C-alpha positions in Angstrom: -8.8 -8.4 7.7 -11.0 -6.0 9.3 -11.3 -2.5 7.8 -9.4 -0.7 10.1 -6.2 -2.9 9.0 -7.1 -2.6 5.4 -7.3 0.7 5.9 -4.0 1.1 7.4 -2.3 -1.0 4.9 -4.0 1.7 2.1 -2.5 4.1 3.8 0.6 2.7 4.1 0.1 1.7 0.1 -0.2 5.1 -0.9 2.9 6.3 1.1 5.4 4.6 -0.8 7.3 6.6 -3.7 6.5 5.9 -7.4 8.4 7.8 -10.0 8.3 11.0 -11.3 6.6 9.4 -14.3 3.7 8.4 -12.4 3.7 10.5 -9.5 1.2 12.9 -11.3 -1.3 9.6 -12.3 -4.8 9.4 -10.5 -4.4 7.2 -7.5 -4.4 3.4 -9.1 -7.9 1.8 -7.6 -9.3 5.5 -7.1 -13.2 5.0 -7.7 -12.7 1.5 -6.9 -14.5 0.5 -3.0 -12.3 0.1 -0.5 -14.3 -2.9 0.9 -13.0 -6.0 -0.2 -15.4 -8.5 -2.1 -16.7 -11.5 -0.7 -14.0 -13.4 -3.1 -11.2 -11.5 -2.2 -11.4 -12.5 1.4 -11.3 -16.3 0.5 -7.8 -17.8 1.8 -4.9 -17.8 -1.7 -4.3 -21.9 -1.9 -0.9 -23.8 -2.9 -3.1 -25.3 -5.7 -4.5 -21.7 -6.8 -1.0 -20.1 -7.0 0.5 -23.6 -8.7 -2.2 -23.2 -11.0 -1.7 -19.5 -11.5 2.4 -20.2 -12.4 1.4 -23.0 -15.0 -0.7 -20.1 -16.6 1.1 -17.7 -16.3 4.2 -20.0 -18.3 1.8 -20.8 -20.7 1.3 -17.3 -21.2 5.0 -16.8 -22.3 5.0 -19.2 -24.4 1.6 -18.2 -26.6 3.5 -14.8 -26.9 6.2 -16.6 -28.5 4.0 -18.1 -30.8 2.0 -15.1 -31.9 5.4 -13.6 -32.1 6.6 -16.3 -34.4 3.4 -16.6 -36.8 3.5 -12.9 -37.5 0.5 -12.1 -35.3 -0.2 -9.2 -33.1 1.9 -9.8 -30.5 2.3 -6.4 -28.4 -1.7 -7.3 -28.0 -0.6 -10.7 -26.8 1.5 -9.5 -24.0 -1.0 -6.6 -22.7 -3.9 -9.3 -22.2 -1.2 -11.5 -20.6 -0.3 -8.4 -18.3 -3.8 -7.7 -17.5 -5.1 -11.2 -17.1 -1.9 -12.0 -14.5 -0.4 -8.8 -12.9 -2.7 -6.7 -10.1 -1.2 -3.3 -12.3 -5.0 -2.2 -12.0 -5.7 -3.2 -8.7 -2.1 -1.9 -6.4 1.0 -1.1 -7.0 3.1 -4.1 -8.1 6.4 -4.5 -7.6 8.4 -6.1 -11.1 11.9 -6.6 -11.0 12.4 -8.1 -14.5 15.6 -11.1 -14.9 16.9 -8.7 -17.7 17.0 -5.3 -16.5 19.5 -3.1 -15.3 19.1 0.3 -16.1 15.2 0.7 -15.4 15.2 -2.1 -13.1 12.2 -1.9 -11.9 8.9 -1.7 -13.6 5.6 -0.3 -11.8 3.8 0.3 -14.4 2.4 -1.3 -17.5 4.1 0.5 -20.0 7.3 -0.7 -18.5 6.1 -4.2 -18.1 5.1 -4.2 -21.4 8.3 -2.8 -23.1 9.8 -6.2 -21.1 8.2 -8.3 -22.4 8.1 -6.8 -26.3 10.4 -4.2 -26.5 9.8 -1.3 -28.9 9.2 1.1 -26.2 12.1 3.9 -26.5 11.7 4.9 -22.8 13.2 1.3 -22.6 16.0 1.0 -24.7 17.5 -2.3 -22.9 14.6 -4.0 -23.6 14.9 -7.0 -26.3 11.8 -8.5 -25.6 11.8 -11.4 -23.1 8.6 -13.4 -24.2 9.3 -13.1 -28.4 13.4 -14.8 -27.9 10.5 -17.2 -27.9 10.6 -19.7 -25.4 8.7 -23.3 -25.9 7.9 -24.2 -22.4 8.4 -22.7 -18.7 9.1 -25.5 -15.9 8.5 -24.7 -12.1 10.3 -25.7 -9.3 8.9 -23.9 -5.9 11.1 -23.7 -3.1 8.3 -22.8 -1.1 4.8 -21.2 -0.8 3.4 -19.4 1.8 -0.3 -18.6 2.7 0.3 -18.4 6.2 -1.5 -14.2 6.0 -4.3 -15.9 4.2 -4.8 -12.5 1.5 -1.8 -12.8 0.0 0.9 -15.9 -0.9 4.3 -15.8 -1.8 6.2 -18.2 -3.8 9.7 -18.9 -4.4 11.7 -21.3 -6.2 13.3 -21.4 -10.0 11.8 -21.5 -13.1 13.1 -23.0 -16.4 12.6 -21.2 -19.9 13.4 -23.6 -22.7 14.5 -21.6 -26.0 12.5 -22.7 -29.5 16.0 -22.8 -30.9 16.8 -26.2 -29.4 19.7 -24.3 -27.0 19.4 -25.1 -22.7 16.6 -24.4 -20.7 17.8 -21.0 -19.0 17.5 -21.2 -15.0 16.2 -18.3 -13.3 15.3 -17.4 -9.6 11.9 -16.0 -9.0 9.8 -14.1 -5.8 6.4 -13.8 -6.4 3.5 -12.4 -4.4 0.2 -13.1 -5.4 -3.3 -11.5 -3.9 -6.9 -12.0 -5.3 -8.6 -8.8 -7.9 -12.5 -8.4 -7.3 -13.5 -11.6 -9.1 -11.6 -13.8 -7.2 -8.7 -14.7 -9.3 -4.9 -14.5 -8.5 -3.0 -11.5 -9.5 1.0 -11.1 -9.2 1.7 -7.8 -7.1 5.0 -8.5 -6.4 7.6 -10.5 -8.9 11.1 -10.1 -8.7 13.2 -12.6 -11.1 17.0 -12.7 -11.0 20.0 -15.1 -13.1 21.6 -17.1 -10.1 24.9 -15.9 -9.0 27.2 -17.3 -11.2 30.5 -17.1 -8.5 31.9 -14.6 -10.3 
C-alpha cells in the first residue's frame, strides 16, 4: 500500500459518523505513527485467518469456564476483546448476534457488555460468552484476501451449549487486519441468526 493510498484510507475512515457518546473522544490511534509497520504490510493468509478463528472460539469457551468457576470473567472477556478486536487500531464495525436495540457496537464497552452483560447502558445484554459454551465450530463459505492487507471470511459458526442442548448455528462476516506486531484483529464482525422463513 502506498503512503498516498494509506492517507486517503485514513481520511475516509475519519469521516465515518460515530455515535454521540464517541464523538468527543480522542481519535482512535492518535499519537500512533501513520506509517504501517513492516509486519502490517505482510499479506494475510487463509491459514492465519483459520488460526485466528479457532483461537477466538477457544477464547469464548474460556470466558464461560472462568464464569462457571466463579472467576473474574469480566477480565477474561476484556482480555479476549483486546486480543481479537481492533478497537485500539481503528473503528470496529461489530454487529453481534443477539443485539436488537443497540445493534452496533463500535466501542470496547459495547463489546464487553455484549459478551458478559452488566452494563446498564445496554440493558438487553445477557452475556453471550457466559451462557456458557463448550465448543465453537467454524465452517467458512470462503475467505478472500485479494487486497492483501485485509482478509474477509464468511460462513457459519456453531456454538455448543454447556447444558447439552443442540448447538446454535450463527452466520458471520469477519474482516481481519494486522496490528503493529502483525497479529490479526477483527475490524468488522457481523453475526446473525439464519433466516427462519417466518
